Every structure is written in C-alpha cells, then in structure tokens.
C-alpha positions, 0 to 999 in steps of 0.5 A: 497464468494459473487458474486463480489469476484467470479468475481474477482477470475475469472478475475485473474484466466484468468490473471494467465493462459494468462498473460495480460499486463496492465490488470487493472493497471498502471505498478509498478516500476521494482526495479533496484538493484544490482544483481536483475533481474526480469524475463520477465514473471513476468513483464508481470504479473505485476498487481500492481498500485504502489510499496510496496517494500521500502528498509527502511521497510526491514531491519534486515531480516524481515518476510514479508507477501504479499497478492495477489501474482500476477506473483511473482514480488514483492515476488521476490523483497521482497526476495532480502531483506529477504534471508531466508527460508520462509522469505516471505509468499505469500497468494492468493485465486486463485490456478492458480496464485499460480501455475504461481508464483511457475513456475516463481520462477524457472525462477527467480532462473536461472536468479538470483544466490542469489535467492532460491524458498524456500525463498518464502512460498506460501499459498492458502488463503483468505485476509479475513481470513489469514492463518497466526499466530497473531503477526508474521509478520514485514511487510505486503503488498498488491498491488491493491487488497484492493480497490476491496473489498466492505466496510465490507470486506475491514474492515475485510481485514485490521483487518486481516493485523493488527492481523498478524503484530507484534507491530510496524510492518507495512502494506504497500499498493498501491491502487487506490483512487477517490475523486469524488462520483461514481454512483451505476451503477459503484459501483455495476459493479463487473468486474469494481471492479475486475479491480481496478476501481469502488471500489476506495475510497476518501483518507480520507475514506481510511485512516479512515479505517486504523485508525479505525482498530487501526493503530496509524501512517499513512504515505502517501508516494505517490499520482499519476495519475491513470485512467479516467472513461469517459462517452463514455466508462463507465456509468457516466455523468462526467469524473471521475479522479482516482489516485493511492496512496502508504500508510504505516500503522504502528501498533504503539499504538494509541496516546491519542489525535488521530492517526498521519497521515502524508500527506506531510506537513512541518512546517518552523520556520523563526523567530529571535531565533535559534529555536522554541519549541512548548512546545509539544515535537517539536523543529523547527530549524530556516529555517529548514523544519520539516515534521509534521503529520496533527495533529501537523500541526494544533496544531502549526498553532493554536499557531497563530505565524507570524514566522511559515509557514505550507505547504499544503499536498504534499501527499509524505512523506519519513520519518523523521517526528515529531512523 
C-alpha cells in the first residue's frame, strides 16, 4: 500500500482499539425499526457520514456486501433485511476493526433475539481487490471510505464494486463532496484524507467516476452539510465547505444516449390537455410532477414549450422516475 493508505490503516486501527465518537464524520442515522436495537458500542464506533441502508434496496433477502466494516452497525442493519447465514459480507483491511466487529456482534445477539452472528461473514480484504466472486452481490455499500482514495485507487475501488455486483445490482454509498478547489497542501495531507476531509470531490466528478465504470443509472438521494475547513485550523486561505451525499449507482445497461443521472429534477406539465407525450417514452399527466433524470430534463426543455416547468436539482431522489 502507498503511504496515504498506511496512514488510513493506522487511524482506523486506533479507532478500533479505542472507540472515538465523531472521529472523522457526522453520525449517520440510527434506524428505528421494530425489534432492532443497536448496541451502544456500535453507536460509539459509528464512523459514517450518512446512511447506506434503505429498505427499498433490500427486498427478497438480498446478498449484501459492505466494505469498511467500522463497528458493525450497518452490517447489523443490513442483516435485519437479510436474515440468512452469510447473507451480509463485511470486508475490511484492518484486523483490529474486524475483531471489534466480531465482539460487537456478540453483544448484538444478546440485545436482538432475531440476530445471529452467522448472518454476517467477515473477511480480511482490500477494497482495491475484493475477496468476492464476480456477479454475486445484490447490494454493495460503503460509507465514508471511497473519498479517502486518490483518483487511480478510486477508479479501482469502483471497478471492483461493479465487478462483484449482479446485473441490475446497486452500489449504495455515502461520501463527503466539495465543489470548491482544494490546494495541494490539503490534498496531500495523508491524515486529513484518512479523516474523510481532503479527498472530497465535486459531485460532477464523483458521478463521472461511476458512469465511466459502466453504471447506467445514478441516483443522488441526499445532499447535506458536513464540515468546514477554515484558515485558523487548516492550510487554506479561504473557508472550504464540504457536504455529504448519498448516492446509488445501479448496474443497468448503459443507454445509447448516455447514463441516466437523477439529481432531483422534476417536470410539470400544466397545459390544456390531460397529458403531454414527449414522443420519447415519457407521459406527463397534467399538474402531476414527474421525476426526471438530468438527460430527460434537458430533452423536455429543448421542446421549447411554455406549458412545462422543469425544476432545479434538489439533490434528493427517492425513486419513481422517468427511466
């Protein structure tokens, strides 16, 4: 591994041995589900910046892969939806984090009568070379990990996730992003990168990494405030605002006219007819918002009609779209 990844391993080895609340990230949601209790130690080792657990992704007992296990909280949450031996696979490069998760699962068994540690298979492994078979996973996830990687390693990590997913499987992620440029001092600070700060990319670049890997559908599900890098505490001359986004990349075939990227746009037809057919596969009922991908939004706008409104991106998409 390169030096920056060595630093990352050291940071999370320490975090496994001595839980550090709020080490690098804002806390991700603690799901309130019937019969699910998250042990306190898992909450203290909650090192994510959003959530990758969404009920609509987790139907029909999916095979789930989670990379970067942390204290096991999201592995437990995934197990809630996939209650089968080895239904959830957790991969981590840090031995101490794997050991901590195993210990935490024993506590989870005592606090949740439905849970068995055998539901989760923990594996020592690297996100750049996953110990998982091709086309074997329904839902793959990572939380506040991929933003640590430098560009070439990030491409490898995304390619690996694409490889292990079944056709139409989905990669669900939460990562910090930043629209402002960062100077080299920040970008090259190995510890800041390990702390999920200086590796943050603009959303456009983040999405392009996913579509370049072959994902045909991208859903941006949330965009939230995350951190500030200020001149008093960091090597920067200006305030740098970092956000956290939640994204799903779906292993759909790539459309001939390019990927469908949903950023929370909607089209609303308000003309005199009951509906509008754009002659491109989209029917807009009168006064009923239709969620559209950015590509479809541009095509509808190009019709030049004065009875259709296209909203700006909300960066919140929860399904039911045009494609």
